[in-house]
N, C-alpha and C positions, 0 to 999 in steps of 0.2 A: 504493500499500499504506500509506503514511503516513496518508493521509486516511481510509483504511478503519479504522485503529485509533485515530484521534484521538477520536472520539465515545465509543466504549466505555470508553476509559481515563478520559475526563472523568467519565462516569457512574459508573465504579468509584470514582474519587476522591471524588465527591460522596457516594456510598453509604457509603464508609468514614468520612467526616466525620460523617454523620448517625448512623451506628452508634456511633461513639465518643461523640457527644453524648448519645445515649440511655443508653449504658452509664454514662457519667459521672453522669447524673442518678440512675440507679438506685443506683449505688454511694454517692452523696452521701446519699441517704435511708437506705440500709441501713447506712451507716457508723455511724450513731447508732441502733443497735438498741435501746438502753435510754435512756430520756429521762424527765425529770420536768417539762419545760418546757411552758408554755402557748403557743398560737398556731400550732401545726402544722396545715397543711391536710391533712385526712384523706380527703376525698371531694369530687368535683365532678360535677354533671350539668348539661348545658346550658351557657349562657354566663355567665361571671363575670370580673370585672376587679378589679385591686387598685391602690391609690394609696398611695405611701409617705408617712410623716409629713411634713407641711409641703409636700408636692408637689402639683402640680395635674394632672399627667399620669396617665392611667389605662392600665394594661397588662394583658394577659391573665393571669389567675390560673392557676397550675399546681398540681397535686396534690403536688408536691415542695416547695412554698413554705413558709416559716415566717414568720409575721407578727411584727413588732416592735411595741412600744408606739407608738400613734398611727397605725398603718396602718389603711386602710379597705378594705372589700370591698363590691362591688356585684354584684347578680345580675340577669340579663336575664329576659325573660318566661318562659323555660324553665329558668332557672337555679336551682340549689340547691347549698349548700356546707356541709360539715361541718368544724368547727374544734375542735381539742383545747383544753380548759380545764385545770383541775387534773386529775391522773391519776384517771380514772374518770368524769369529767364532760365533756359534749360540748355545743357550740352548733351547732344546725342552722338555717341561714338559708334561708328560702323565696324564691320568685320575686319580682322587682321590689322588692328590699329593699336596704338599705345599713346596714352595721354597722361600728363602729370598735372595735378592741382598744385601749382607753384605757390599760390597764396590764397587762403580761403577766407580772408577778412573782406568784408564788404567794401571797406575804404580802398583797398589795394588788390581787389580780386584779379587773379591772373591764372590762365590755363595755358599749358604748353603741349601742343600736339607734336609728338616726336615722329610718328609715321601713321599712314592710313588716312581715314576720312572722318570728319566730324561736322555736325550741323549745330549751329547756335540759333535757337529761337529766342529772341529778345522782345519782351513785352514792355510797353511804356506808353505814356501819353504823348501826344504831339508836342514836340519841342522839348521834351524831357531829356536831360543830359544823362546818359548812362555812362558807366565806366567799367567795361569788361575788357581786361587786357588779354590779348592772345599772342602767343609767341610760337615760332617753329624754328627748325634749324637754319632757316633762311631769312626770317624777318620778325618784326614785332609790330603790333598794331593795336588799336583800341576801338571797340564797338561803342559808338556814342549815341545811336538812335535805335528805336525799336525796329525790328526787321528780321530777315532770314538770311543766314550766312552759311556757306559751305566751304570747307577747307579740305584740300587733298595734299598730302605730303609724301613725297618720295625722297627719303633722307639724302641720298647722294646725288639727287637731280634738282628738284625744284619744289616750290610750294605754289599751289593754285588756290586763289580766293575768288569765289563767286558771290557777289552781293545781289541777291534777288530783290530784297527790299532793305532799306535802311541807309546807314552811313558809317564808314569807318575812317579813322585817321591813321595814316602810316607814320610810325614813330620817327623814322630816320629823316624823312623829308617834310613831315607835317602835311602831306597831301591828303585832301579829302576825297574819298571815293564813294559815290552815291549808288543807289540801287540801279540794276540793269547793266552793271559793269563787271568785268573779269580782270583780275590782276595776277600776273605770273612773276614769281620771285625766283631768281637763280642765285648762284654764289656771287655773280658780278652785275647782273642786270635786273631791272624792274620794268615790266611792260603793262600798260593799261589799255583795255579795248572794250568796246560795247559788246554785249552778248548778242550772238547771232540768233535768228529765229529758232534754229535747231537746238541751240544751247538753252534757250528759254523753255522749250517744250520737253527736252529730254531730262528725266529725273532719275538719279541713282536710287537703288533699292533702299538705302538708308534715308533718303529724302521722303520716299513714300511712307516708310515706317514713322518718320518724324511727324508727318501730317496726321497719321492715325493716332499717335500718342497725344498730339495737341487736342484732337477731338475728344479723346478719352478724358483728359485732364479738365477740359471745359465742362464735360458731363459731370465729373466729380465735383466741380464747383457748384453746378446747378443743383446737385443733390444734397448740398449742405442745408439743413433745415434749422429752424429756431432752436429746437431742443438740443441739437449738436453744438450750436454756437453758445447757447446759455451754459451748457455743461462745461465747455472748454474755458470760457471766460470767467466762470464763477470761481475757479481756482487759479486764475492767471495772476501772477505777481511779479512780472518782469517788465516794467514800464520802459526799460531801455531799448526794447525792440521798436518803440515808437520814436525813431530818431529822424532827424531832418533828411537823412539819406534814404529813408525807407518810403516806399509807395504802397506797401502791403506786407503780408505775412505768408508763410507756408502754413497750410492747414491740412492735417492728416485726416483723410476720409477713410475710416476703417472699413466701410462697406465696399469700396473699390480697391482698398489696400494700397493707396498712394497719397503723396502730398499733392495738393493743388494750390493754385495761387488765390489768395483771398485779399483783394485790393481794399484800400482804406475807403474808397468812395466809388460811386457808380460810373459806368461808362468805359470800363477797360475791356480789351479783347485781345485775342491772339492775332499775330500778323497773318495767320492762316485763315482768319475770318470768324472763328468761334468766339463767343462772348463769355466773359466772366461775370455773369449776371447777379451773383450773390456777393455783396460787399459788406464791410463792417459799418455799422451805424454808431458812430462814436458817442453822440449825446446819450444814447440808451446805455452804452457800456459804462460811461463815467458815473451815471446815476444809479447803477444797479445796487440794490442793498447788499448783495453778496459779491459784488464785483470789486473794482479797484478801491482801495481804502483812501486814496488821495495822498499816500505817503511817497511822494516823488521828491527827488533831490532838488533843492533850490540852488540859486546861484552861489551860495557860500559853501555848498557841499553837504549841508544838513538836510533835514526832511521837513516838509511843510504840508499843511492840509490843502483842500481844494480851494481854488479861487473861483471867481465867477465872471461871466461875460454877458453880453447882451442877450436878450431873448430868454432869460431865465435859465440858461444852460450853465452847468458847472464844469470847470476844466481843472486838471491837475496843475499845480504850480511847478514850473520847470525853469525857474530863473528867468522868466520873460520869454521863453521859447516854448510854444505849444507843440505837442505832437500834431501831425496832420489831421485835420478834421474831415472825415469822410462825408460825402453827400449820398444818402441812401436813395434807392429807387422809389421806395415807399415803405411806410411802417417801421417796424423794429430794425431788422438787419436787412431791409430791402425785400423781405419776404411777406410783407403785409402785417396789419395789426396796428393798434394805437398804443402809444407808450407815454404820451404826455399826461399831465394831471387833468382830471375831469374829462378824459377821453379825447382831448385835443392833441393832435400830432405836433410835436415840436418842429420848429424851423430847421431846415438843413443848414449845415455850416459850410461857408466858403473856405476851402482848405488853404487858400492863400492868405486870407486876412484873419480867419478865426471868428468872424462875425456872422450872424444869421443871414441867410440869403432871403431875397424877396420871393414871394410865391411864384412870380414869373421866372425867376432865375432857377428855382429848384425843380420846376416841372420837368419830368423825365418820362419816357415811355415805360409802360409796364413791363415787368420781366416776362420772358417767354416761359411757357409751361415746361 
């Protein structure tokens, strides 16, 4: 009888260990529902490995991993990886490629493509200055506008940059390259030319995958509901994510198993055409009974309570610098509902001035279903 139960108990123990490990991984990623950090692995297909900064060993890359500065990622023949950059922007690495996250800070974000192909989808408002540094063995450049960018690197030959939409600045010459152009960098020369009709139509496999991912992430944004947002922000205690450089946050949608972009205010969309129709409604968050406590650092480095602005809205005191004030599409977080006292909906806030908008200014189309 003892022998009869020995094997099942062993299998049961192993199963419990595996289950606990899987739960631990899931909780670890879901623990940080809100984030503004770069370097999170958001999707993997096929084979991919990672090497830590200064290390020589390569280990299997997991979708729950977060890259630090200096970490490298390699993809196999069938491999593709999506990496989070600044909130709203993504790096998608194609097969047989190697990329290094040189600097994962939002202020000096830089990615180095050593070989292979990568797509950058950069989301931003019109006129917003982005700062995504890209380097290869042949050049350095900065993505400064929302758009779509493809890089191909052959280490001993050349780097090809295709700007389908957007704008980049070449570091060596400070030349601006706008959408619809191709740049080829070799060891000694740089050439810029308009994309031909054939180049505009032809899309590599990684570009097709990139567009599919963009649609998936926009869907993940649309499926964020009030309950999910309330749960996330009720325990949120990191006001420093609301910095002047931020235009939104990463929000983990556990139902789809990925981070998506949660902008501060209404009207953002992917350069592929999909909209991020769920946005943060700041006045609701600031005034939540279980939300922010108002203990934000003031100009002297201490902590202070909430200040107030026009329209009866309360704002955290941040030494005279307010976090961006989002303008919702309607209701609480842009999902409908009244949040003001007496059933009146509070005025939306102009993110530039921090003051309430007029009704004409704040009027926006309803969110799609």
